[in-house]
C-alpha positions in Angstrom: -21.2 -15.9 -14.9 -20.7 -16.3 -11.1 -17.9 -14.4 -9.5 -15.3 -16.6 -7.8 -12.9 -15.0 -5.3 -9.1 -15.4 -6.0 -8.6 -17.3 -2.8 -10.4 -20.4 -4.4 -7.5 -20.6 -6.9 -4.5 -20.6 -4.5 -1.3 -21.8 -6.2 2.1 -22.8 -4.9 4.7 -20.5 -6.4 8.5 -20.8 -5.9 9.6 -17.9 -3.7 12.3 -17.0 -6.4 9.5 -16.0 -8.8 8.0 -13.6 -6.3 9.1 -9.9 -6.0 8.1 -7.1 -3.7 6.3 -4.1 -4.9 7.9 -0.6 -4.5 4.9 1.2 -2.8 3.9 -0.8 0.3 3.9 1.6 3.2 3.4 -1.1 5.9 6.1 -1.9 8.3 6.4 -4.4 11.1 8.4 -3.9 14.2 10.9 -6.6 15.1 8.8 -8.1 18.0 5.8 -8.4 15.7 8.0 -9.8 12.9 9.3 -12.5 15.3 5.7 -13.2 16.3 4.8 -13.7 12.6 7.7 -16.1 12.3 6.5 -18.0 15.4 2.9 -18.1 14.0 4.1 -19.5 10.7 6.4 -22.0 12.4 3.6 -23.2 14.6 0.6 -23.0 12.3 2.1 -22.9 8.8 1.0 -20.5 6.2 -2.7 -20.1 6.9 -3.3 -17.3 4.4 -1.9 -17.0 0.9 0.0 -13.9 -0.2 -1.8 -11.8 -2.8 0.1 -11.1 -6.0 -0.3 -9.7 -9.5 1.2 -12.0 -12.2 3.4 -10.1 -14.7 3.4 -12.3 -17.8 6.2 -10.4 -19.5 8.6 -10.9 -16.6 7.1 -14.2 -15.5 7.1 -12.8 -11.9 4.5 -12.5 -9.2 4.5 -9.0 -7.7 3.3 -8.8 -4.1 0.1 -6.8 -3.4 -0.3 -8.1 0.2 1.8 -10.5 2.3 5.2 -9.0 2.0 6.2 -9.9 5.6 5.0 -13.5 5.2 7.2 -13.5 2.1 10.1 -12.2 4.1 9.7 -14.9 6.6 10.4 -17.5 4.0 13.4 -15.6 2.7 15.0 -14.9 6.1 14.3 -18.2 7.9 15.9 -21.3 6.3 13.8 -23.7 8.5 10.6 -22.3 7.0 12.0 -22.3 3.5 13.1 -25.9 3.8 9.8 -27.1 5.4 7.8 -25.3 2.7 10.2 -26.5 -0.1 10.6 -22.9 -1.1 7.0 -22.6 -2.2 4.6 -19.9 -1.1 0.8 -20.0 -1.3 -0.3 -17.3 -3.7 -3.7 -15.9 -4.6 -3.6 -13.9 -7.9 -5.5 -10.7 -8.7 -5.4 -9.2 -12.2 -5.7 -5.4 -11.7 -4.0 -2.2 -12.9 -1.3 -0.6 -10.9 -3.6 2.0 -9.3 -6.0 -0.7 -8.3 -3.2 -2.9 -6.9 -2.0 0.1 -4.8 -5.6 0.6 -3.5 -5.8 -3.2 -2.7 -2.5 -3.0 -0.8 -3.7 -0.1 1.3 -7.1 -1.7 2.0 -5.4 -4.9 3.2 -2.9 -3.0 5.3 -5.4 -0.6 6.9 -7.6 -3.5 7.9 -4.7 -4.8 10.0 -2.7 -2.0 11.4 -0.6 1.1 11.0 1.4 2.6 8.2 4.6 4.6 7.6 3.4 8.1 7.0 6.1 9.1 4.5 5.4 6.0 2.4 1.7 6.7 2.5 2.2 10.3 1.3 4.2 8.9 -1.6 1.4 6.6 -2.6 -1.0 9.6 -2.5 1.4 11.4 -4.8 1.8 8.5 -7.2 -2.0 8.0 -7.4 -2.4 11.6 -8.2 0.2 11.3 -10.9 -1.7 8.4 -12.3 -4.7 10.7 -12.6 -6.7 9.6 -9.5 -8.8 12.2 -7.7 -9.2 12.8 -4.0 -12.7 11.3 -4.3 -11.2 8.2 -5.9 -8.5 7.9 -3.2 -11.1 8.5 -0.4 -13.4 5.8 -1.8 -10.8 3.2 -2.6 -8.3 3.7 0.3 -10.9 4.5 3.0 -9.5 7.9 3.8 -11.3 11.1 4.7 -10.5 14.5 3.1 -8.5 15.7 6.0 -6.2 12.6 6.0 -5.6 12.9 2.3 -4.8 16.7 2.8 -2.3 15.9 5.6 -0.6 13.3 3.5 -0.4 15.7 0.5 1.2 18.3 2.7 4.0 16.0 3.6 5.1 15.7 0.0 4.9 19.5 -0.4 4.0 19.2 -4.1 1.7 22.0 -5.3 0.3 19.8 -8.1 -1.4 17.6 -5.4 -3.6 20.5 -4.4 -5.1 21.3 -7.8 -8.5 20.0 -6.7 -8.5 21.9 -3.4 -10.7 24.9 -3.0 -9.1 27.4 -0.7 -11.1 30.0 1.3 -10.1 33.6 1.7 -8.7 33.6 5.2 -7.2 37.1 4.7 -7.3 40.0 2.3 -4.1 41.7 1.3 -3.8 45.4 2.0 -2.6 47.8 -0.7 0.7 49.5 0.3 -0.8 53.0 -0.3 -3.9 52.3 1.9 -1.9 50.5 4.6 -2.5 51.9 8.1 0.3 51.9 10.6 0.0 49.5 13.4 0.9 51.0 16.9 
């Protein structure tokens, strides 16, 4: 069977059926957000937002495109012009894979909020994902993963880390006085 990318099955979805995820570390400064509005106002929605469809809730959870979604919510002229419908491309992936997709989409475009990124690393570890998995799927090197783990301060995140012996403790009875 031939693979067909989700973008070939874009559907119009009422914005009321779309919800944000709770892990996106991407943020847009006000000038860039205004520029996004101007772009959508002038060019329309040229790219669908990427969502996961939750059948039980009958909701579309955003994987990528949160700020394009916000434009429709915050600008009545856009909402009215688009009749409250957003173009959506659906992916069917597990939570850890959706998190990885969000990061890949975001990293290809710009910068991230460091605290939110460290929380994602923490969540992925809690879901059982290794540093190697994170490195492969999020495009991070070992040092970046280590720095993000340090921000959370959770010892459990370091269970895979091999530490060198940078110092050797001195026994109290053999301790020499330092002048």
